[in-house]
C-alpha positions in Angstrom: -53.6 -125.0 8.4 -55.2 -127.8 6.8 -58.8 -126.4 7.7 -57.9 -123.1 5.8 -59.1 -122.4 2.3 -56.1 -123.0 0.0 -56.8 -119.6 -1.7 -56.2 -117.8 1.5 -53.7 -120.1 3.3 -50.6 -118.0 2.5 -52.1 -115.0 4.0 -53.0 -116.5 7.3 -50.6 -117.2 10.2 -51.2 -120.4 12.3 -51.6 -118.3 15.3 -54.6 -116.6 13.7 -56.2 -119.8 12.3 -55.8 -121.5 15.9 -57.5 -118.4 17.5 -60.4 -118.6 15.1 -61.0 -122.3 15.5 -60.7 -122.0 19.3 -63.1 -119.1 19.3 -65.6 -121.0 17.0 -65.6 -124.0 19.3 -66.5 -121.8 22.2 -69.3 -120.4 20.5 -71.0 -123.7 19.9 -71.0 -125.0 23.3 -73.9 -127.2 24.3 -74.9 -125.0 27.2 -75.7 -121.2 26.2 -74.2 -120.2 29.7 -71.0 -121.6 28.3 -70.7 -119.4 25.2 -69.0 -116.1 25.1 -70.8 -113.1 24.4 -70.8 -111.3 21.0 -68.4 -108.3 22.3 -66.2 -110.9 23.9 -66.0 -112.9 20.6 -65.1 -109.7 18.8 -62.3 -108.8 21.4 -61.0 -112.3 21.1 -60.9 -112.3 17.4 -59.2 -109.0 17.3 -56.6 -110.2 19.7 -57.4 -107.7 22.4 -58.6 -110.2 24.7 -56.9 -113.4 25.8 -58.7 -116.6 25.5 -59.1 -117.9 29.0 -61.3 -121.0 28.8 -61.1 -124.2 26.8 -64.3 -125.6 25.0 -66.0 -128.3 27.0 -66.2 -131.9 25.6 -69.1 -132.1 23.2 -72.3 -134.1 24.4 -72.2 -137.6 23.4 -74.5 -138.4 20.4 -75.4 -141.9 19.2 -75.0 -142.7 15.7 -78.2 -143.4 13.7 -78.9 -145.0 10.4 -80.3 -142.8 7.7 -83.8 -144.3 8.1 -83.8 -143.4 11.7 -82.9 -140.0 11.2 -85.5 -139.5 8.5 -88.2 -141.2 10.6 -87.3 -138.9 13.7 -87.3 -135.7 11.5 -90.6 -136.4 10.0 -92.2 -137.1 13.3 -91.0 -133.8 14.7 -91.7 -131.9 11.7 -95.4 -133.1 11.4 -95.9 -132.0 15.0 -94.6 -128.4 14.7 -95.3 -127.4 11.2 -98.4 -125.5 10.1 -99.4 -123.8 6.8 -101.0 -120.5 6.5 -102.6 -119.4 3.1 -103.1 -115.7 2.6 -105.4 -114.5 -0.1 -106.0 -110.9 -1.2 -109.3 -109.1 -1.3 
């Protein structure tokens, strides 16, 4: 319950909160094939479908210093960004 906004905490049941967190973790799986479909997500959140799977362990990610992150982002962005200027007649 500590993840729930204090303004709505009293109106949520621990079971509902657990279900929402579980479904959310299923939706952010690394592999797209491991993620549920939208109709499945809706059914799971409405309580009409049991949640049969557990989320997989997330992919390991090495920690980086802020300078390394900035450098790697600028390299990626400079290789993929283009600018188009439109002018009227």
